[in-house]
N, C-alpha and C positions, 0 to 999 in steps of 0.2 A: 452424398458428399456434404450436403447442407447440415446434416446431423453431426457428422464428424467435425465440421467447422465449429458448430455450437459447443460441442464437448471440449475441443481444444481451447476455445476462448474461455470456457469456465475453468479449465485447468490453469490457464494463465492468470485469470482473475484470483483464483485461490492462492496461487504462488505469490502474487503481488501483495495480497492482504496478509499472508503469513509472514513474508520477509519484511515488508515495509511496516505493517501494523505491529507485529511483535517487536521488531527492532525499535520502532518509535516509542512504544509503551515502556520498553526496558530503559531507554534513554530518559524518558520523563521521570520514571520512578527513581532512577539513579541520580538525576539532577535534583530532585526534591530531597532525597535522603542525604545527599552530600552538600545540600544548600548551594548548588552551582547553577545559576540561572542560564549559563551558556548551554549546558547539557539539556536542561529542560526545554529551552527554545529549539535546539536541534531536534529533539524528540517530537515536538509539535510540528516542526517543518517536515520531518519524515512522514508523519501521519497525513499531513496535507498533500504531500507529493504522492503518497500511496493512494489516497482517495482520488486524486486527479487522474492517475494512471488507470485506476479501476474504472472510472467513468469514461475515460478515453477508449477503453477496449470496446465499449458498446458502440461508439461512433465508428471505430475501425471495422467492427464486425458488419455494420451496415454497408460499408464500402465493398466488402467481399460478398 
């Protein structure tokens, strides 16, 4: 059961990085190319939130 738990948490981490990281990078590039600082800032915020959630999964895993 412990191994299944580890695998599921790594799947969740990969999903968080894929969705949050890719979305954030796309927003950053779009904001830079359109010279729109609001999109750029939103992209950076998305990356920070994705990194926070990624780190939080390690803490949550310790609780289980």
